[in-house]
N, C-alpha and C positions, 0 to 999 in steps of 0.2 A: 504493500500500500504506500509506504513512504517513497519508494523508487518511482512509483506512478505519479505521486504528488510532484516530485522534482522534475519529472519529465513534462508534466503539464504546465508547471510554472518555472520555465527555464530562466526567468529573470531573477529568481531568488538567489541572493548571495550570502545572506546571514540568517541565523536562526536564533530566536529568543527562547532560551530554556527557562521556563517559568513555573512558579509554585506559590502557594498561599500559606502564610504562617498562621500561628495561633491567634494573632490579632486581626486576621482578615486582610493583611497587606500582601499585595501581589509582587513577588520578587522576580528578578530577571538576571540571567547571565547570557551574554551575547557571544555566539560562536560563529565560525564560518560554515558555509554549506559543506565544504570538504571535511571539516572536523565532525559535523553532524553525520555525514555518511560513514565515517570511520566508527563513530559510536554505534550506529545502527548495525554495522557489519560485525563489530566485536561484541555487541550486546552487553556492554558494561555500564554501571551507574556513573554518576557524576557527583563528586564530593561537594558538600555545602557546609559552611560554618554554622555553628549553633545559633549565632546571633541573627541569622536570617531564617530560622525556623521558629525559635522562641523569641519573639520581639516584644518586650514590655514597652509600650508607648511612653509611659511615664519616665523611664530612664533613658530612652533612646537619645543619642546614638550609643549610650552605654549598653553593654551586653547583658544577657541573662547570666545570673550568678551561679549557674550549675557548674559542677566539675567538668574538666575537659572531656568532650564527647566527639565522636565521629558520626556525622550524618551523611547520608547519600541520597541523591536524587535519582529517580527512576522515570525517565521520559515515557509517557504513554503515547506511543506513536500514532494511535488512532485519533489523537486530538490535534495532529499537525494541521495547521491552517495558514492561509495567507494573511499577512497583516495589511488590512485595508488602508491604514494610515501611513504605512511605509511599505510599498509594494515590493521592494527588494528584500524584505524581511518575511520570514515565516515564524510561527510561534508553536511551541509544543508545551503541554502542561505535564507536570511531574507529580508523582507520589513520592514520599520519602521514607527512609528507614533509619533506625539508629543501630549502628554497627555494634555487635557484641551482645545485643539484647536477645533474650530467649525467643521473643516474637518480634522480629525487626520491624514489622509494619504496624505494631500495636499502637503506636503513638501518631499515626498518620490519619488526620480527619478525612482525607479523600478516600482512603481505603476503607475507613469505617462506614462512610456513606455507601460505597459500592457494595459492601457486605450486607448492610442493613436493608437496602433496597432489594437485593437478590433474595434474601431470606423472606421478605414480605411477598414478593412476586411468586416465589416457589410455594410458600405455605398456603396462600389464598388464591392462587391462580388469578392474580389481580395485576393491575398496572397503575402507574401514577404519572401524571403530567404536572410540570412545575413551570411557573413563569414569574418574572420579577418586574417591579416598578422602581426605576432608578431616579430618585429626586436629587437635584443639585442646584447650586447657586453659583453664578459667575462673579468673581472678585477681581479687582485691579491690584496693582502692586502694593497698595496701602491696606489690602485685605478688606476693602469696602466695595460695595456695588458701584461699578463705574458710572459716571454721569452720562445720561442719555436723554434725548428728547422722546424716546420711545420705551419707557419703563414697563416692565411686566406688572400688571395690576390685579390679576386674578385668574381663576381657572378657565382654561379653554378659550382664551381671548386672543385676538390678533395682535394686540399691543404686546410689544416685546419681541416679536419675530418679524418685524418689517425692515430692520436695519442690520446692525452688526451681529446681533444674535442669530438672525436668519442664516447668514453665511456659515456660522458655526454649526447650526443645526443641520444644514444641508451637507456639510462635510462629514458630520457624524453619521448621517444616514448612508452616504455613499461608502464610507469606510466599513461600516458594519455589514452592508449588503455584499461588498467584495469579500468579506471574511465569513460569509454564510452564517451570520447572526441575524435571524429574522426579527424585525421590529413590528409590533402590533400598531403602535402609533406614538407620536410625540405630542405633548400639549403643555401649555403653561399651567402650572399647578396652583401656586399661591403668589403673592406679591414677590417679585424678583426671583421666582423659582420655576425651573423647567423640569419636565419628567419624560423619560423614555420608558415605554412599556414594552416588554419583550414577549414574543410569541411563546406559547407553551411547548416544552420539550421534555424528554425523559429526564429524571432527576439529575443524573450525572452530567448530561449535556447542558442542562439548564444552568447549573452552577458554573461549569466551565465557560459557558457563554457570558454569564454575568461578570465574571472576573475580566474577561476580555473586553466586554462592553464598557466597563468602568475605565479600563486603561485607555480605550479609544476616546472616550469623552474627555478624559484629562489631557491626553496628548493633543487632540484637535484644538481644545481651548487654549492651551499654552502656545500653539502656533499662531493663534490670533491675538496673542498678548494678554490673555486673561487666564485666571486660575479657576477651574471647575472644582468646587468643594462639595463633598457629600457628607461632611461631618454633621452629627445630629444637631449641634447648636452653632451655626455659623455667625450669629450676632449675639451680643450680650443682652440687650434689653428689648429686642423685638423679634417678631416672627419674620420669615418662616423657620421652622425646624425641618430637618431632612430625615425622612424615613426610608426604608427599603423594603416595601411590602412584598410578601411572597404569596403567590397563588398556588394552590394545590388542588388537584381533582383526582378522584378515585374511580376506577372501573373494575368490576361492575358497581353501579350506583347503590345496589342493595347493601353494600358494606359501609355506606356513607355515615349512617347515624352512629354506629359503634365506633368508627374511626374518629368522627368528630368528638364523641364523648371521651374517647381516650386522650385526645389533645387537650380538651377543656379541663379534664381532671389533672393535667400536668402543666397547665398554662403558666402558673406562677413560677414553677421550676424552669420552664422553657425560657423565661426572661433572662436567666443567668447566661444563656447562650445566644439569644437573639438581641438582647439589649445589654451587651457586656461591657459597659463603660460608665464612668461617672456621669457624663453629659447625656447619656441615653435617656435618663429619667426625666429630663425636661419635656419629653414627649408623652409621658404617662398623664394624659389629660383628655378631656372630651375632644373629639374630632382630631386627635393626634394618634396615639396608640390606642386610646381608650383607658378607662379607669377600672371598670367592673369586669369580672370573669363572666363572659356570656357571649351570645352570638345573635345576629339578626340579619334578615335579608336586607341588603343594601343599607345597613345601619353602620355608618362609619364612626359612631360614638361607642362602639363595642370592639374589642380586640379581634374578633373573628366576624368578618362580613360574609354573609351568604350571598352567592352570586347565581348559582344554578344547582341542579341535582348533583350532590356530592362534589361541589366546587366551592371553595372558600378562599378568601383573602386573609392571610395571617398578618396582622398589623404590628405586633410587638417585635420589630426587627429594624436594624439600621446597619449602615455600612461598616461599623466597627466589629461586626460579627464575622466569624469564620463560617460561611454558609454551608460548607460540607458538614461541619459539626452540628450546626443548628438544625439543618434539614434531617440529618441522621437521627437526632433526638426526637424531632417531631414525628418522623415516620415510625420510630420505635414506640412512641406513645400511642399513635393511632393504631398500630398493629396490636398492641396490648389491649386496647379497647375492643378490637374485633375478637381477640382470643378469648376474652372472658365474657363476650357479648354484653358489654357495658351498656346499660340503658341511657338514652339521651334525656337526662333529667332537666336540661336547660331547654326552654322553649324558645321558639323563633320570636325574638323581641324586635318589633318594628317601631318602637317608641324610644326616643332618646332617654337613657336611664336616669339622667339627672332630673328629668321631669316626673319621675315615678316616686311614690312613697316607699317606705321600707317594705310594707306588706305587698305592694304592687310589684316591686322588684323580686320579692320572694316567690310570687306567682310564676315568674319566668325562670326560677331557679337561680337568680342572680343574688348571691350572698357575699362573695369574697371580692376584694379589690386586688389589683395587681400590686406587686411591690412598688414602693415609692422611691427606692434607692437601690443602687447596685449591691450594697452591703446586705440589704434585706433579701434580695434575690439570691445571693450567694449562700446565705444562711439556709434558705429553703432547699437549695440544690444539694448542699452538703448533707442535709438531714434525710434526703430522699433515698429509699432503699433500692429503687429500680435503676437510677442513673448509673451507678457503678457497673451494673450488669449490662446495660445498653451501650455504654461508652467504653468501658474497660478501665480498670483501676490505674494503670500506668498513665494513660492519656489524661484521665481526670485529675490525678494527683499533680501532674505538671501544670495543667490548666488552672486549677485552683490556686496553686502556689504563685503563679504569675499574676493572677487576678487579685489575690490578697495584697500583693505588693502594689498593684495599681491603685486599689482603694486607699491604701495608706498614703502613698505619695501624691495622688491627685487631690486628696483631702487637704494637703498642705499648700497647694497652689492657689493663687488668686484666680478669679473667673477669667481674666484676660490671659493669664499664663496658660491655663487649660485650653482656652479657645485657640490660641496660637499653636499650641502643641498638636491639637487635633487637626487643625487646618493644614499643618505641615505634612501630616500623614494621610489624611482622608479628604 
């Protein structure tokens, strides 16, 4: 397959060897086409430093404090694609291993998702489709919205895409199409905010596409002299906040209620993986992530929005997540719901929950709130008995250790220091 790719794309000279670390950051090493072909022929991995696998944003560029370790990248050659924003480049996504470990792949989130999805499909003769909504804001060199006569004012408006932003949007569309990343549509989302919605794909392909799409958006924006930031809180005292909502659908649809019940029963725990940073919790509010554990058809004030039969939008997620890990936990939770035939005790709530009384919310099964801080989300995840089984103790121990340090250090920063740190990486 890889030889066919290079024959079809004779203009490719360089290959980006890419992988996603525990903080959701997409890393890259650039090699020549000749080096790539030698790697394919020899079928050997590529060494990676630990600080590009375990990246604590709070201390970066300082490294993870673990003892010296050897990590290796394993290119998944079926992910080889043309880089639409740099046609002389191709991109391949990697899984990674820790050399010397009893199970070398045990700490790789991408491998975890691959295994979790396969087990789900095999056990229930079922399939999943996943898609993402990528929200972002364009900033100038002073990290503010650039002055413009055509500011974005709200959802699905023509304002904001008549001038400079339009050229950026068109270049993103063209680059993604060239790289076989299908886009459902683009629209203005909130004031000063754009969104690209991706077409549904198989879970592995969807996350691979997401990582590539984010890199495309950032690269195209930089070439136009602006910075595309997807950080949850790009501004100190005003909206918008950026989410990264995940759509998931199950087939056959007869599994839908139990799958949804499984996710809702673990939604507070899922926040430790989908909203995995200090600033993520600025979005736990009505019409953001949502506040109450529940779901409703087209109800964006709840964390799960029903869209169609066995199709939901999961809103408690943002770009600081490792989506291989987050999706793996979500699928495991849904699978557990099917296994025990968990009843869907949450009713379809089509009323904004803030307008309901306590007893009225209880009628819909709405009783619990989402965590209001990352510390609270972590406490819940650590106490959960299923998460170590679904994720694996090695990966979970490393993840929790890194995130505990994040909570400690981000809590000592000013709001502006945190903002600049997150904008630098996301």
